[in-house]
C-alpha positions in Angstrom: 125.2 90.5 79.7 123.2 87.9 81.9 120.4 86.3 80.2 117.5 84.5 81.7 114.6 82.5 81.1 111.1 82.4 83.2 107.7 82.1 82.6 106.8 85.6 84.1 109.0 88.9 84.3 107.3 91.5 86.8 109.1 95.4 86.4 108.7 97.2 89.7 109.5 96.3 93.1 107.1 98.2 94.7 103.6 96.8 96.8 102.0 96.1 93.6 105.0 94.6 91.7 105.9 92.8 95.0 102.4 91.4 95.2 102.0 90.2 91.7 105.4 88.5 91.9 104.5 86.9 95.3 101.1 85.6 93.6 102.3 84.2 90.3 105.4 82.3 92.8 102.6 81.3 94.9 100.7 79.5 92.0 103.9 77.6 91.1 105.1 79.7 88.4 108.8 80.7 87.7 109.2 84.6 88.0 111.8 87.5 87.6 111.3 90.7 89.3 113.2 93.8 88.4 113.5 97.1 90.2 115.4 99.9 89.5 116.4 100.9 92.9 118.8 99.1 94.9 115.8 98.8 97.3 112.4 97.6 97.5 109.2 99.4 98.2 109.1 101.8 95.7 107.6 104.9 97.2 107.8 103.0 100.5 111.6 103.6 102.5 113.5 104.6 105.4 115.9 106.8 106.2 118.5 107.7 109.1 118.3 111.2 110.6 121.9 112.7 112.2 121.3 111.1 115.4 121.1 108.0 114.2 117.0 107.2 114.4 115.7 105.5 111.8 112.3 106.9 110.4 109.8 105.8 107.5 109.7 109.0 104.9 107.7 107.6 102.0 104.2 106.0 102.5 103.8 105.4 106.3 100.5 105.2 107.5 97.5 103.0 106.9 94.2 103.9 106.9 90.7 102.5 106.7 89.5 100.0 104.1 93.0 98.9 103.4 92.6 95.9 104.7 95.0 93.4 102.6 98.1 96.0 103.9 96.6 94.9 107.7 96.1 91.4 106.4 100.2 91.4 105.3 101.2 92.8 108.4 99.4 90.4 110.5 100.9 87.7 108.0 104.2 88.9 108.2 104.3 89.5 111.7 104.4 93.3 111.8 102.0 95.2 114.3 100.3 98.1 113.6 99.6 100.6 116.2 97.0 103.6 116.4 98.0 107.4 115.3 98.1 109.6 118.4 94.8 111.4 118.3 94.5 112.4 121.7 94.4 116.6 122.3 93.6 119.3 120.0 94.4 120.1 116.4 95.7 123.5 115.4 94.6 125.5 112.8 96.8 128.7 112.1 95.1 131.4 110.4 95.6 135.3 110.0 98.8 134.8 112.4 97.0 133.2 115.4 96.4 129.4 116.4 92.8 127.9 116.6 92.8 124.9 118.8 89.7 122.2 118.1 88.6 118.8 118.3 86.1 117.8 115.7 84.8 120.9 113.9 87.0 123.7 113.4 86.9 127.1 114.7 85.9 129.2 111.8 82.7 131.0 111.3 79.4 129.9 110.7 79.6 130.6 106.6 83.1 129.2 106.4 81.7 125.7 107.9 78.6 125.9 105.5 80.5 126.6 102.3 82.9 123.8 102.9 80.2 121.5 104.1 78.4 122.6 100.7 80.9 122.4 98.6 81.9 118.6 99.7 78.2 117.6 99.7 78.0 118.8 95.8 81.5 117.0 94.9 80.8 113.9 96.3 76.9 113.9 95.1 78.7 114.0 91.4 81.7 111.7 92.6 78.7 109.0 93.7 77.1 108.9 90.2 80.8 108.3 88.4 80.8 105.0 86.7 84.6 104.1 88.0 85.1 101.5 84.8 84.2 103.9 82.4 84.3 107.7 83.9 84.2 108.9 80.2 80.5 107.6 80.1 79.4 110.0 82.9 76.8 112.6 82.5 78.6 115.8 81.5 82.0 113.6 81.4 83.2 116.4 78.2 82.4 119.4 80.8 83.6 118.0 83.7 86.9 117.0 81.8 87.5 120.2 80.1 87.2 122.1 83.7 89.8 121.8 86.3 89.4 121.2 89.8 90.7 124.7 90.7 88.5 126.3 88.4 85.4 124.5 90.1 87.0 125.4 93.7 87.4 129.1 92.9 84.3 129.8 91.7 82.3 131.5 94.4 79.3 130.4 93.0 81.0 126.8 94.1 82.4 127.9 97.3 80.9 131.3 98.4 83.2 131.7 101.5 86.7 133.3 101.0 88.6 131.2 103.5 86.5 128.2 102.8 88.3 128.5 99.3 91.8 129.2 101.3 91.2 125.8 103.1 89.9 123.5 100.5 92.7 124.8 98.1 95.3 123.9 100.7 93.1 120.4 101.5 93.2 119.8 97.4 96.9 120.9 96.9 97.9 118.5 99.9 95.8 115.5 98.4 96.9 115.9 94.6 100.4 117.5 95.2 99.8 120.2 92.7 98.1 123.5 92.3 94.0 122.1 91.6 94.5 124.1 88.6 96.4 121.6 86.9 94.2 118.7 87.6 90.7 117.5 85.8 87.6 117.7 87.5 86.7 114.3 86.2 90.2 112.9 87.0 89.7 114.0 90.4 86.3 112.4 90.9 88.1 109.2 89.6 90.2 109.4 92.6 87.3 110.0 95.2 85.4 107.8 93.9 88.3 105.0 94.7 87.6 106.1 98.1 83.7 106.2 97.9 84.1 110.1 98.2 86.3 113.1 98.7 85.3 112.7 102.7 87.6 110.1 102.9 90.8 111.5 101.4 90.3 114.9 103.1 89.9 113.5 106.5 93.0 111.9 108.6 91.1 110.1 111.0 90.5 107.8 107.4 93.6 108.0 106.1 96.1 108.0 109.0 94.5 106.1 111.6 97.8 103.4 112.1 101.6 103.2 112.0 103.7 100.0 111.5 106.2 99.1 114.3 109.3 98.9 112.1 108.1 101.1 109.5 105.8 100.4 106.4 109.3 99.5 104.8 109.8 96.4 106.8 106.5 94.8 105.1 108.2 95.4 101.6 111.7 93.9 102.6 109.8 90.8 104.3 107.6 90.5 101.0 111.0 90.6 99.1 112.5 88.3 100.9 110.1 85.9 100.0 110.9 85.9 96.3 114.7 85.1 97.0 116.8 85.0 94.0 114.0 85.9 91.8 114.4 89.5 92.7 116.9 91.7 90.5 117.9 95.2 92.2 119.5 97.9 90.4 118.0 96.4 87.2 116.3 99.3 85.4 114.1 98.3 82.5 114.8 100.3 79.0 113.3 97.8 76.6 110.1 95.3 76.3 109.9 93.7 72.9 107.6 91.0 71.6 109.6 87.7 70.3 108.2 84.7 68.7 108.4 82.7 72.0 107.0 85.3 74.6 108.4 88.7 75.2 111.7 89.7 75.8 112.8 92.6 78.8 116.3 94.4 78.6 117.4 96.0 82.0 120.9 97.5 82.5 121.8 94.4 84.5 120.0 91.8 82.5 117.9 90.8 79.8 115.2 88.3 80.6 112.9 86.1 78.5 109.6 85.5 79.5 105.9 84.4 78.2 104.6 87.6 79.6 105.6 90.8 81.8 103.8 93.1 84.1 105.0 96.4 84.0 104.0 97.4 87.6 105.4 100.9 87.4 104.1 104.5 87.7 102.8 106.1 84.3 105.6 108.5 83.9 108.2 105.4 84.3 106.1 103.3 82.3 106.1 105.4 79.4 109.9 106.0 79.4 110.4 102.4 78.4 110.7 101.4 74.9 108.3 99.1 73.4 108.7 96.6 70.8 106.1 97.2 68.9 104.9 100.2 70.2 102.1 100.6 72.7 98.5 102.1 70.9 99.0 106.1 70.4 96.4 106.6 73.1 97.6 104.2 76.1 101.4 106.3 75.4 99.3 110.0 75.5 97.5 108.7 78.5 100.4 107.6 80.3 102.5 110.5 79.0 100.2 113.0 80.2 99.7 112.1 83.8 101.0 115.0 86.1 103.9 114.1 88.7 103.2 115.9 91.8 105.8 117.5 94.0 106.2 116.7 97.5 108.8 117.9 100.3 108.6 116.2 103.7 110.6 117.3 106.8 110.9 115.0 109.7 111.8 116.9 113.0 112.5 114.6 116.2 113.1 115.6 119.5 113.7 114.0 123.1 110.0 113.5 123.6 106.7 115.0 121.7 106.2 117.5 123.8 103.4 119.0 122.2 101.5 116.1 124.2 102.2 117.8 127.3 100.7 120.9 125.9 97.4 118.9 125.0 97.9 119.0 121.4 97.7 116.0 119.0 100.5 117.0 116.9 97.9 117.4 113.9 98.2 121.4 112.8 97.1 122.7 109.2 98.4 126.3 108.4 97.4 127.3 105.0 98.8 130.8 105.1 102.3 128.7 106.0 104.9 127.6 103.8 104.6 124.2 105.9 100.9 124.1 105.3 100.4 120.1 107.3 102.0 118.4 110.2 101.2 115.3 112.0 102.8 113.3 114.6 105.3 110.2 113.7 106.2 109.2 117.4 106.7 105.7 117.7 104.8 103.2 119.8 106.9 103.9 122.8 106.0 108.1 122.6 109.7 108.5 122.6 111.5 110.1 120.8 109.1 112.4 119.8 108.9 112.8 115.6 107.1 115.3 113.8 106.3 114.6 110.1 105.3 117.8 108.5 105.0 118.5 104.4 104.9 120.9 101.7 103.2 120.3 98.7 103.0 121.5 95.0 104.6 124.8 93.9 105.7 125.4 97.6 107.4 122.4 97.4 109.1 123.1 93.9 110.4 126.3 95.0 111.9 125.1 98.3 113.9 122.4 97.1 115.6 125.1 95.2 117.1 126.8 98.3 120.0 126.0 100.2 119.4 123.6 103.3 120.4 125.9 105.7 117.7 128.3 104.3 115.3 125.8 103.9 116.2 124.5 107.6 115.1 127.8 108.7 111.8 128.5 106.9 110.8 124.8 108.2 111.6 125.4 111.9 109.9 128.8 112.0 106.8 127.2 110.2 106.8 124.6 113.1 107.0 126.9 115.7 104.4 129.2 114.8 101.7 126.5 115.7 104.2 124.5 118.1 105.9 127.2 119.9 109.8 127.6 120.7 110.5 124.1 121.6 110.0 123.0 117.9 112.8 125.1 116.8 115.6 122.8 118.5 115.2 119.4 116.9 117.5 116.5 118.5 119.0 115.6 115.1 121.0 118.4 113.8 118.6 119.3 111.1 114.9 118.0 109.8 115.3 115.1 107.5 113.7 116.7 104.2 114.4 115.0 100.7 114.9 117.5 97.6 114.4 114.2 95.5 110.8 114.5 96.8 109.9 117.6 94.6 110.8 116.4 91.8 110.1 112.6 91.8 109.3 110.7 88.8 107.0 108.3 90.9 105.2 111.0 92.5 101.6 110.5 90.5 98.5 112.5 90.7 96.5 112.1 87.6 95.5 113.8 84.5 95.4 117.4 83.6 92.0 118.7 81.7 90.8 116.7 78.6 93.0 113.6 79.2 90.6 111.0 80.2 87.8 111.6 77.8 90.3 111.5 74.5 92.1 108.4 75.8 89.1 106.1 76.4 90.3 103.4 74.5 93.5 102.8 76.4 91.7 102.6 80.0 90.7 98.8 79.6 92.1 97.7 76.5 94.8 95.5 76.3 98.3 96.7 75.6 100.4 96.0 72.5 102.0 93.6 72.3 99.5 91.0 73.7 102.2 89.4 76.3 102.7 93.1 77.7 100.3 94.3 80.6 100.6 97.4 82.3 98.9 97.4 85.8 95.7 99.0 86.0 97.0 101.2 89.2 98.9 102.9 86.4 96.0 104.5 84.9 93.4 104.4 87.8 95.5 105.9 90.4 94.4 104.5 94.0 91.3 102.4 92.7 92.8 99.4 94.7 91.5 101.2 97.8 88.0 100.1 96.6 87.9 96.5 98.2 85.7 94.9 100.8 86.1 96.7 104.2 86.8 93.3 106.1 87.0 95.0 109.9 88.4 91.7 111.5 91.6 92.6 109.2 92.4 95.4 111.3 93.3 96.3 114.7 90.8 98.0 116.9 91.5 101.7 118.2 92.2 101.5 122.2 88.5 102.6 123.6 
């Protein structure tokens, strides 16, 4: 097996690992970046449809406050373009489509219930000390309760329809049933963006797409690293030595002064460490929930929904494919709809035969976009069964995890030369950055 000596070793070539490696290299340090897959980008990647169209099927959109991503796109010559938002949004309820712009067309009681529920949640979120959430007021009670239990109480969300809508929203956000998510843990996610309102509003989180797809940015970042990047090299063991640390992968062994582990919690927990990580840290990594998401990409000759006065955005709590939106390129052709199943629905659908899953998927789209949705240009929608069991799909901890593992949140890992990225613990905290509005392109008037 090949052996390599360097100053720093980074494990994982998603955006966190690529950025860490790049910063170290820019400061003149010798590095090695090990990636288990045969590509870079982590949860950001492209696939080719049956008709040859290349589409982004992992992380795809940029949103408000993701100023570092906009800056990177500008630096590497990629141009984001605005998400198509002209036209109505569809909400499919009780077998009927309700078209609206702005405020959904539901009864006043439902709107008030939704508004009050988010107001109460966000009031608690804003009081959360994000660096030490276990010190929040009533932390024990919050961590002992699930998000689903709070949302399911008529005292918190009086309207049954509001409970249905907010349950769909939170399942979409966390990719698991809200009954599996710690209420305190959900607040940590919301606090990273400022509030739940940030994450549940697509006009915040899906504002731009990238020409060439977001994966192209990862590819260009990786190209700067040259021979320091080693693909198809899953790391199995990290051991402290007298001189530093030894990282053993399937293809090579790296001797380094320090190592940065920039992979999701579940994957980080499967690496063998010598000496072992602190027990609380190991428990925190292993107890993080892995969400399930199944994505369909349907390609049409043109975005026919635009001619019908629709933006392409739709929500359908009663249908097996509850969320869909326009993913068409800047030119507008071909027309691409990106649609999703989450949580239990995704797990169930992943077990179906492709033909049956395709039929269910297209019928769910046709229910809100009409019969044209039944005839995509490609032979079938792109759906990836692996997404429903993806080890990197990370949501957060179940109840009673954060409070019991408080020491591992900020404490250094043992051995001293091993550092797991904080994103492995504080999911999506990186969104909490200064809002440099000059970094993002402006929307057209």
